[in-house]
C-alpha positions as CSV (number, residue, x, y, z in Angstrom):
1,M,-3.1,20.1,-3.7
2,K,-0.7,19.1,-0.9
3,K,-3.1,16.5,0.4
4,K,-3.6,15.1,-3.1
5,T,0.2,14.9,-3.6
6,L,0.6,13.2,-0.2
7,I,-2.1,10.6,-1.0
8,K,-0.4,9.9,-4.4
9,S,2.9,9.5,-2.7
10,I,1.4,7.1,-0.1
11,F,-0.1,5.0,-2.8
12,A,3.1,5.0,-4.9
13,G,5.2,4.2,-1.9
14,A,2.9,1.3,-0.9
15,L,3.0,0.0,-4.4
16,V,6.8,0.1,-4.4
17,I,6.9,-1.9,-1.2
18,I,4.4,-4.5,-2.6
19,A,6.5,-4.8,-5.7
20,G,9.6,-5.2,-3.6
21,L,8.0,-8.0,-1.6
22,F,6.9,-9.6,-4.9
23,A,10.4,-9.4,-6.3
24,A,11.8,-10.7,-3.0
25,S,9.5,-13.7,-3.3
26,L,10.8,-14.4,-6.8
27,I,14.5,-14.1,-5.7
28,K,14.0,-16.1,-2.5
29,T,12.2,-18.8,-4.4
30,G,14.8,-18.8,-7.2
31,I,17.6,-19.3,-4.6
32,Y,15.6,-22.1,-2.9
33,N,15.0,-23.9,-6.1
34,S,18.6,-23.7,-7.2
35,K,20.0,-25.1,-3.9
36,H,21.5,-28.6,-4.1
37,Y,20.7,-31.0,-1.3
38,E,22.6,-34.2,-0.4
39,Q,22.0,-37.2,1.9
40,Q,24.7,-39.8,2.3
41,L,24.3,-43.1,4.2
42,T,26.3,-46.2,4.7
43,G,24.9,-49.7,4.3
44,S,24.1,-50.2,7.9
45,D,22.1,-47.0,8.0
46,F,20.2,-47.2,4.8
47,F,19.0,-50.9,5.1
48,T,15.8,-49.8,6.9
49,S,12.2,-49.7,6.0
50,T,11.7,-46.3,7.8
51,P,12.5,-43.1,5.9
52,D,14.4,-40.3,7.7
53,K,11.7,-37.7,8.1
54,S,14.2,-35.2,9.4
55,Q,15.5,-34.8,5.9
56,K,13.7,-32.8,3.2
57,A,14.1,-35.9,1.0
58,S,15.5,-39.2,2.1
59,I,16.6,-42.6,0.7
60,N,16.3,-45.9,2.4
61,V,17.0,-49.4,1.0
62,V,14.8,-52.4,1.6
63,A,15.8,-55.9,0.6
64,R,12.8,-58.0,-0.5
65,D,12.0,-61.3,1.0
66,G,12.8,-64.3,-1.1
67,T,16.2,-64.9,-2.5
68,W,17.7,-67.4,-4.9
69,G,21.2,-68.5,-5.8
70,K,23.3,-69.2,-8.8
71,I,26.6,-70.9,-9.6
72,F,29.2,-68.3,-10.6
73,D,32.1,-70.4,-11.8
74,L,34.3,-67.5,-12.5
75,N,37.5,-69.5,-12.8
76,N,36.0,-72.6,-14.5
77,E,36.6,-74.8,-11.5
78,G,33.6,-77.0,-12.1
79,L,31.5,-75.7,-9.2
80,T,28.3,-77.6,-8.6
81,E,26.7,-75.6,-5.7
82,N,25.3,-72.1,-5.6
83,N,28.0,-69.7,-4.5
84,Y,26.2,-66.4,-5.1
85,T,22.9,-65.1,-3.7
86,A,20.5,-62.7,-5.5
87,Y,19.0,-59.8,-3.7
88,T,16.2,-57.5,-4.9
89,Y,16.8,-54.0,-3.5
90,D,14.1,-51.3,-3.5
91,F,15.6,-47.8,-3.2
92,F,12.8,-45.7,-1.6
93,I,13.1,-42.0,-2.4
94,S,10.7,-40.1,0.0
95,N,9.7,-36.5,-0.4
96,N,9.1,-35.2,3.1
97,T,8.3,-31.6,2.2
98,G,5.3,-29.7,0.9
99,Y,7.1,-28.9,-2.3
100,E,8.1,-31.1,-5.3
101,V,11.4,-32.9,-5.6
102,K,12.3,-31.5,-9.0
103,T,15.3,-33.7,-9.8
104,F,17.2,-36.4,-8.1
105,D,19.7,-39.2,-8.6
106,F,21.6,-41.4,-6.3
107,K,25.1,-42.8,-6.3
108,F,25.8,-46.4,-5.0
109,E,29.4,-47.1,-4.1
110,F,30.5,-50.7,-3.8
111,K,32.8,-51.9,-1.0
112,H,32.5,-55.6,-2.0
113,E,32.3,-57.5,-5.2
114,A,28.8,-57.8,-6.7
115,F,27.1,-58.5,-10.0
116,I,24.3,-56.3,-11.3
117,A,21.6,-58.3,-13.0
118,Q,18.7,-55.8,-13.6
119,A,17.5,-52.3,-12.7
120,W,14.2,-50.4,-13.3
121,N,12.7,-47.9,-14.1
122,G,15.4,-45.4,-15.0
123,A,18.9,-45.4,-16.5
124,V,22.0,-46.7,-14.8
125,E,25.3,-44.9,-15.2
126,I,28.1,-47.5,-14.7
127,H,31.5,-46.5,-13.4
128,Q,33.7,-49.6,-13.7
129,H,37.5,-49.8,-13.2
130,V,39.3,-52.3,-15.4
131,D,43.1,-52.5,-15.6
132,D,43.4,-49.1,-13.8
133,K,41.1,-47.5,-16.3
134,E,37.6,-46.2,-15.6
135,H,34.9,-47.3,-18.0
136,V,31.8,-45.1,-17.9
137,V,28.6,-46.0,-19.7
138,T,25.0,-45.2,-19.3
139,I,22.5,-48.0,-19.9
140,P,18.9,-46.6,-20.4
141,D,17.2,-49.9,-19.4
142,L,19.1,-52.8,-17.8
143,R,16.2,-55.1,-18.5
144,V,17.2,-55.1,-22.2
145,Y,21.0,-54.8,-21.7
146,K,23.2,-56.2,-24.5
147,P,26.8,-56.6,-23.5
148,S,28.0,-56.1,-27.1
149,D,26.7,-52.6,-27.1
150,Y,28.9,-51.4,-24.2
151,D,32.5,-51.6,-23.2
152,L,32.0,-53.2,-19.8
153,K,33.4,-56.3,-18.0
154,Y,30.6,-58.8,-17.5
155,F,29.9,-62.4,-16.7
156,F,27.6,-64.5,-19.0
157,L,25.6,-67.3,-17.5
158,E,22.5,-69.1,-18.8
159,D,21.7,-66.6,-21.5
160,E,21.9,-63.8,-18.9
161,S,24.6,-61.1,-18.6
162,F,25.8,-59.9,-15.2
163,I,27.9,-56.6,-14.9
164,E,30.9,-57.1,-12.5
165,M,31.3,-54.4,-9.8
166,H,34.3,-54.4,-7.5
167,S,35.2,-52.3,-4.5
168,G,35.6,-48.7,-5.7
169,D,33.2,-49.1,-8.6
170,Y,29.9,-47.3,-8.4
171,I,26.6,-46.7,-10.2
172,I,24.5,-43.5,-10.5
173,Y,20.8,-44.1,-10.9
174,H,19.0,-41.5,-13.1
175,P,15.2,-41.6,-12.7
176,S,12.8,-42.2,-15.5
177,T,10.9,-39.3,-17.1
178,S,8.9,-41.4,-19.4
179,M,5.1,-41.3,-19.1
180,N,5.0,-45.1,-18.4
181,A,7.4,-44.9,-15.4
182,L,7.5,-41.3,-14.4
183,E,9.7,-41.0,-11.3
184,M,10.1,-37.2,-11.1
185,P,9.1,-34.8,-10.1
186,I,8.1,-36.4,-6.8
187,K,5.0,-34.8,-5.5
188,P,4.8,-33.4,-1.9
189,H,4.8,-36.2,0.7
190,E,5.0,-38.9,-1.9
191,G,7.9,-41.1,-3.1
192,T,9.2,-43.5,-5.8
193,A,11.1,-46.8,-5.5
194,P,13.6,-47.8,-8.2
195,G,14.7,-51.4,-8.0
196,I,18.0,-53.2,-8.6
197,I,18.8,-57.0,-8.6
198,M,22.4,-57.7,-7.5
199,Y,24.3,-61.0,-6.7
200,V,26.8,-61.2,-3.9
201,A,28.9,-64.0,-2.7
202,N,27.4,-66.3,-0.1
203,G,28.0,-65.1,3.4
204,E,28.5,-61.5,2.2
205,N,26.2,-58.5,1.9
206,L,26.3,-54.9,0.9
207,D,27.0,-53.5,4.4
208,N,29.6,-50.7,4.3
209,S,28.5,-49.7,0.8
210,V,27.7,-46.0,0.5
211,V,24.6,-44.4,-1.0
212,T,24.4,-40.7,-1.7
213,L,21.1,-39.0,-2.7
214,N,21.4,-35.8,-4.6
215,Y,18.3,-33.7,-5.2
216,K,16.7,-30.3,-5.8
217,L,13.4,-29.0,-4.5
218,F,11.0,-26.9,-6.5
219,K,8.8,-24.4,-4.7
220,L,6.3,-22.2,-6.5
221,F,6.9,-18.5,-5.7
222,T,3.2,-18.3,-5.0
223,N,3.9,-20.5,-1.9
224,D,6.4,-18.1,-0.5
225,I,5.5,-16.0,2.6
226,F,6.6,-12.8,0.9
227,F,4.3,-13.5,-2.1
228,M,1.4,-14.1,0.3
229,I,2.1,-10.9,2.1
230,S,2.5,-8.9,-1.1
231,L,-0.8,-10.5,-2.4
232,I,-2.7,-9.5,0.7
233,L,-1.2,-6.0,0.7
234,F,-1.9,-5.6,-3.0
235,G,-5.5,-6.6,-2.4
236,L,-5.7,-4.1,0.4
237,W,-4.0,-1.5,-1.8
238,S,-6.5,-2.2,-4.6
239,V,-9.4,-1.8,-2.3
240,A,-8.0,1.4,-0.8
241,L,-7.3,2.7,-4.4
242,I,-10.9,2.0,-5.4
243,I,-12.3,3.6,-2.3
244,N,-10.0,6.6,-2.9
245,I,-11.1,6.9,-6.5
246,I,-14.8,6.6,-5.6
247,T,-14.3,9.1,-2.7
248,T,-12.4,11.5,-4.9
249,I,-15.1,11.3,-7.6
250,Q,-17.8,11.9,-5.0
251,F,-15.7,14.7,-3.4
252,N,-15.2,16.4,-6.7
253,K,-18.9,16.2,-7.4
254,Y,-19.6,17.6,-4.0
255,K,-16.9,20.3,-4.5
256,A,-18.3,21.3,-7.9
257,R,-21.8,21.4,-6.5
258,H,-20.6,23.3,-3.5
259,E,-18.8,25.8,-5.8
260,R,-21.9,26.2,-7.9
261,D,-24.0,26.8,-4.8
262,N,-21.4,29.3,-3.5
263,E,-21.4,31.0,-6.8
264,I,-25.2,31.3,-6.8
265,I,-25.2,32.5,-3.2
266,S,-22.4,35.0,-4.0
267,E,-24.3,36.3,-7.1
268,S,-27.5,36.5,-5.2
269,I,-25.9,38.4,-2.3
270,E,-24.0,40.7,-4.7
271,T,-27.3,41.5,-6.6
272,F,-29.1,42.2,-3.3
273,V,-26.3,44.4,-2.1
274,G,-26.5,46.3,-5.4
275,F,-30.1,47.1,-4.7
276,I,-29.0,48.5,-1.3
277,D,-26.1,50.6,-2.6
278,A,-28.3,51.9,-5.5
279,K,-30.5,53.7,-3.0
280,D,-27.8,56.2,-2.1
281,S,-25.3,57.4,-4.8
282,Y,-23.0,58.7,-2.0
283,T,-22.6,55.3,-0.3
284,K,-22.4,53.3,-3.5
285,G,-19.8,50.5,-3.0
286,H,-19.9,51.0,0.8
287,S,-21.1,47.4,1.5
288,R,-18.4,45.9,-0.8
289,R,-15.6,48.0,0.8
290,V,-16.8,47.2,4.3
291,A,-16.8,43.5,3.3
292,I,-13.2,43.8,2.0
293,Y,-12.0,45.6,5.2
294,T,-13.8,43.0,7.4
295,K,-12.1,40.2,5.6
296,M,-8.7,41.9,5.8
297,L,-9.1,42.3,9.6
298,A,-10.3,38.7,10.0
299,K,-7.3,37.4,8.1
300,E,-4.9,39.3,10.4
301,M,-6.8,37.7,13.3
302,G,-6.0,34.2,11.9
303,Y,-9.1,33.3,9.9
304,T,-8.5,31.3,6.7
305,G,-10.2,29.5,3.8
306,E,-14.0,29.3,3.7
307,E,-14.3,31.0,7.1
308,L,-12.8,34.2,5.5
309,D,-15.4,33.9,2.6
310,R,-18.2,33.6,5.1
311,I,-17.0,36.7,7.0
312,Y,-16.8,38.5,3.7
313,Y,-20.4,37.8,2.9
314,I,-21.6,38.8,6.4
315,G,-19.7,42.1,5.9
316,L,-21.3,42.5,2.5
317,L,-24.8,42.2,4.0
318,H,-24.3,44.3,7.2
319,D,-26.5,47.2,5.8
320,C,-29.2,45.0,4.2
321,G,-31.7,46.6,6.6
322,K,-31.4,49.9,4.7
323,I,-33.5,48.4,1.9
324,G,-36.5,49.4,4.1
325,I,-35.3,52.9,4.9
326,P,-36.9,55.7,2.7
327,D,-34.6,57.2,0.1
328,S,-35.5,60.7,1.4
329,I,-33.9,59.9,4.7
330,L,-30.9,58.0,3.4
331,G,-30.0,60.8,1.0
332,K,-30.9,63.8,3.1
333,P,-28.0,66.3,2.9
334,G,-28.8,68.1,6.1
335,K,-29.0,67.1,9.7
336,L,-31.5,64.3,10.5
337,T,-34.3,64.9,13.0
338,D,-34.5,62.6,16.1
339,E,-37.4,60.8,14.4
340,E,-35.4,60.3,11.2
341,F,-32.4,59.1,13.1
342,E,-34.5,56.5,14.9
343,I,-35.7,55.3,11.5
344,I,-32.0,55.1,10.3
345,K,-31.1,53.2,13.4
346,S,-33.9,50.7,12.7
347,H,-31.8,49.3,9.7
348,T,-30.0,47.1,12.2
349,T,-33.0,45.3,13.5
350,R,-34.5,45.2,10.0
351,G,-31.3,43.6,8.8
352,G,-31.3,41.1,11.7
353,E,-34.8,40.1,10.8
354,I,-34.1,39.8,7.1
355,L,-31.1,37.5,7.7
356,S,-32.5,35.5,10.6
357,N,-33.5,32.7,8.2
358,F,-30.3,32.7,6.2
359,K,-29.2,29.3,7.4
360,S,-26.5,28.7,4.7
361,L,-24.6,31.7,6.2
362,P,-24.3,31.3,9.9
363,N,-24.1,34.4,12.1
364,A,-25.1,36.6,9.1
365,G,-27.8,38.2,11.3
366,E,-25.3,39.1,14.0
367,G,-23.3,41.3,11.7
368,A,-26.4,43.2,10.5
369,L,-28.0,43.5,14.0
370,Y,-25.0,44.4,16.2
371,H,-22.5,46.3,14.0
372,H,-23.5,49.7,15.6
373,E,-23.0,48.4,19.2
374,R,-20.2,50.2,21.0
375,Y,-17.5,48.5,23.1
376,D,-18.4,50.8,26.0
377,G,-22.1,49.8,25.8
378,K,-23.5,53.1,24.4
379,G,-24.4,51.7,21.0
380,Y,-27.6,50.4,19.6
381,P,-29.9,48.5,19.2
382,K,-29.4,46.7,22.5
383,G,-26.5,48.5,24.2
384,L,-24.3,45.4,24.4
385,K,-20.9,45.9,26.0
386,G,-17.4,44.5,25.4
387,E,-17.3,40.9,24.4
388,E,-21.0,40.6,24.8
389,I,-21.0,42.0,21.3
390,P,-20.4,39.1,18.8
391,L,-16.9,39.2,17.4
392,I,-18.1,39.5,13.8
393,A,-20.1,42.6,14.7
394,R,-17.0,44.1,16.5
395,I,-14.9,43.6,13.3
396,I,-17.6,45.1,11.1
397,C,-17.9,48.0,13.4
398,V,-14.3,48.9,12.8
399,A,-14.5,48.3,9.1
400,D,-17.8,50.2,8.7
401,S,-16.5,53.2,10.7
402,F,-13.3,53.3,8.7
403,D,-15.2,53.4,5.4
404,A,-17.6,56.0,6.7
405,M,-14.7,58.3,7.5
406,N,-12.7,57.4,4.4
407,S,-15.7,58.0,2.0
408,K,-17.4,61.1,0.7
409,R,-20.9,61.6,2.0
410,C,-23.8,63.8,1.1
411,Y,-23.1,66.0,4.1
412,R,-19.3,66.1,4.0
413,E,-16.1,65.3,2.2
414,R,-13.8,62.3,2.9
415,L,-11.9,62.8,6.1
416,P,-8.0,63.0,6.1
417,K,-5.8,60.1,7.2
418,E,-4.6,61.8,10.3
419,Y,-8.1,62.5,11.5
420,I,-9.1,58.8,10.9
421,V,-6.0,57.5,12.7
422,N,-6.7,59.9,15.7
423,E,-10.4,58.7,15.8
424,F,-9.3,55.1,16.2
425,E,-6.6,56.0,18.7
426,N,-9.0,58.1,20.8
427,H,-12.0,55.7,20.7
428,K,-10.2,52.4,21.4
429,G,-12.1,50.8,24.2
430,A,-15.0,53.2,23.8
431,Q,-16.6,52.8,20.4
432,F,-14.1,50.1,19.1
433,D,-12.7,46.8,20.4
434,P,-9.2,47.9,21.2
435,K,-7.5,44.8,19.7
436,I,-9.4,45.2,16.4
437,A,-8.8,48.9,16.3
438,D,-5.0,48.3,16.7
439,I,-5.1,45.9,13.8
440,M,-6.8,48.5,11.6
441,L,-4.3,51.2,12.7
442,R,-1.4,48.8,11.8
443,L,-2.9,48.1,8.3
444,I,-3.2,51.8,7.7
445,K,0.3,52.6,8.9
446,E,1.8,49.7,6.9
447,G,0.0,51.0,3.7
448,K,-2.0,47.8,3.3
449,I,-5.2,49.9,3.2
450,N,-4.8,52.7,0.7
451,M,-6.6,55.8,1.9
452,G,-9.2,57.3,-0.4
453,E,-9.7,53.9,-2.3
């Protein structure tokens, strides 16, 4: 039961750790996705065709080849030559990560006067200062800009409107989300390039202007290392759980079969022992009592579990050889002749032979064959001495002798407790193994074995 509880605790604890890693991946990813990133460059830095790969996302501005000019006669001076040059600027937004750029916009701050002609593909938020007031409007598409729809200062020339921008003014570009010009999200290691056409006075450029890219990244929690670890651990946990379930099922089947087998063996042994005890009414129950005493002694000696059950069965069968002894000799009330005693003594060898093939109960034959050996070597059938005698036989010897003295026989009454105690005290090291005899004496003195029962 403790083992099952421990296994359940291990599986539960492992699942808690896995769930914790999974939750950590969600939290970590959520924090990552909510983080705001910013890159700010001045004109001299961002006018380059090479993106800054050191940034998670970067912006660089490239002026296209091919310019043209227009006459901006702002004060009606009758100008006849082009005084403003048009530039087409591509604002390259590069995603340098393995994740999506979820959202972005960029802010362009003017340090010189300029006129905005067109922009694509997204919306342009204009921040224009007029008479110390800031006008803010958002134009969804500058290609179809109508000045009358917005409160902005502009210059009209040749059926075309130009939005005036002065130092301190700025625009914010919002990318398109339409299917025709989808600019975000930006996929890993890809980019997008909004374009703006602006006019600046001849001899001037947009150096010292400032561009600021603002963006957020989006990472799937399934790409997080904690999720990967939790996924691997969950896979291992699932495999281990399946193996444990299969093993438990197989073990329970084996255990049930083992218990049935033990039950059959136990019932068979009990039935067989019943035949033995039925031969002599005076020794009825002797085999069972000896088995109980043997098990008690073995338990005191440190044996546990199935080993104790095995010792009990060996004790139960110790007199199985008596099945071949004539009833007339077993039940004879008077003194046995030498010939009759030899026949009685033969029950040990008969028992050893009967149990020699009992493979499911190891050492069963030793208990039957040697339980009448003496510690001093004067026993039978082989005259073994001391620890030459198998331990199980030495234990049964003490248990058998106790029951013999503590039971009524056809030739005498049960012996008193004092006599039995003295017999064990006086024959330690002679008939009995002294250590096992001492254990029996202790059980008697502590009342763990009730005399007469």
